[in-house]
N, C-alpha and C positions, 0 to 999 in steps of 0.2 A: 338116508334121511327121507322121514315121510312129511308131508304136508298135515297132516293132522286134521283139526279143526278148518286150519285156514286152505284159501284155495290155492296155494301154490308154497312151495318151499322158498325162505326167503335168504337171498344170498348178497354179501358185503362186497364192495370192490377192493376192500383192504383190512389188514388187522386192524387199523386204528378206528376206522368206522366201525365194523363188526365189534369190536368192545367197547365203543361209545351205547350201541344200540341195547348189546347185551347187559350191560349195566341197567338198565330199564326195567329188566326184568328177572332180577335176583341173581344166583351165581351165573358167571360167565365161562363158557367153555367155547372156544373157539377150533373148528375144523378147517383145516387146508382143502378145498375142493379142486381137482383137475378139470378145470371148466373147460380148456382148450380140448383135450381129447374127449370129453363129453360131447361138445359141439362136433367132434370128428365122428362120434358114435349117433350123430344125429339126434342128440338130446335138442329139445326146444328150449330157449332161453326169453325172456323178456324183460325190458327195463319199464319199472313204473315211473309215472311223474316225478315222483321225490327221488328217483334214482337208484332205489333196491332193484337189484336183477331178481327173478323170479324163475322158476321151473317146476314142474309138476312132481319129479323127487331126485334123488340122488343115491346113487347105489355105493355099496361099499368095496 
């Protein structure tokens, strides 16, 4: 996943939240991300003030 026109890739902490957010933007596709492994591989994550997790990109 790439950030496209956004500053970061937006991630949700759980599938319920992801589904709620996705409904606001048309059809919903939820992908499971192996965040722990990404952290071990030194990806950087940020959490915004509204609880959304952010990162620069997610590889396949």
